N, C-alpha and C positions, 0 to 999 in steps of 0.2 A: 345568612340566607340571602339568596339572590333576589333582587327587586325586579319585578316585571314592569317594564314601561309600556304605556299605551293601552292598558286595560280600560281606562276610562273613555277611550276613543272607540272601543269596539262595540259593535251592535250586540243585541241580546242573542241573536242566532250565532254570531261568531264566538261569543263567550260560552254558549252552550256546547258548541262544537269543540272548543278548546277544553272545556271541562271533561267531555267524553274522552278526548284523546289523553288527558292527564290521568283519568280513572283507568283507562286501558293500560297505560304505561306503568301505573302503580301496581296493578295486578301482575303484569309481566315481571316487573322488578322483584316483587315479593316471591313469586314462584322461582325465579332465578336464584335469589338469595337462599331460599329453602333448599333447593337442589344442591347448591354449593356447600351449604352447611351440612347437609346429610352426607355428602361425599367426604367432607373433612372428618366427620364423626365416624364414618365407616372405616376410613384409613387409620384413625387413632385406635379403634377397636381391633383392627387387623394387626396393628403393630403389637398389641398386647395379646394376640392369639385368640381373640374373641370375635363374635359377630355382634353387630349393633343390637339385634334383638336380645342377645344374652345380657348386654350391658344395660339396656333400657328396661328390659323385662316386658316381653310382648303380652304377657297375661294381664298386665295392668291396663292395656288399651281396651279390653273387652271384659265385661262382667260375666261371670259364670252363670248368673241368673237371667241374663238377657234372653228373652224369647220364651221363658218358661211361663206356663199358665198359672194364674192364681185362682184358687178355688172360690166358688161363690159362697158367700156367707149369709146373704139376705136375698129374699125373693118377694116380689109383689104378689099377694094372693089373688088379686083381681086379674093379673096378666102374668102368667108364669114365665114369659120371655123377658120380663123386666127384672134384672138382677143387679146386685151390687156386691163387690168383693170386700168392702169395708175400707178400701183405699181410695184416696182422693176425695173429691167433692161428693156429697150425698146427692143422689138423683132426685129430681123434682117430685116423683111419686112418693118417695120416702119422706122428704121434707114436709110435703102436704099432710101426710098421715101423722107425722109427729106433731105438727101444729094442731091437729084435731084431738090430740091427747093420747094417741096410741103409743105404746112402748116399743122401743127398738127390738126387744127380745121376741116380740110376736112375729117378726119377719125373718127370724133366723131359720136357716135351712137345716 
C-alpha cells in the first residue's frame, strides 16, 4: 500500500477536503468496477446463449410477498384505528393493556 507523505503537515480543512475527494473517488471506482463486472458477466452469459437474468434468476431479487398487506389480528377497543398485525414489536397500547393483566385474546379481531 502506498504511503502518503505530508499528511501530518496538512491543516484540518485540507484533510477534510482530501477525505471528501477520496470518498468521491471510491464511489466512482466502485461504480466503474460494478459496470465492468456486469458487462463481463453479460458477455459470459451471451456466449452460453443465455441472458444474465436467466443465469442469476431475476425472481430472487424481489420477493413475491413484497407489497402485500397483512391482515389485522388485534385492535384496540378504546381506539379502533389502533391495530396490530401480530408482526414486529407490540404497540404501546397493547403492552400497557397486557401489563394491566388483560389477555391478548381479548384484542383479537
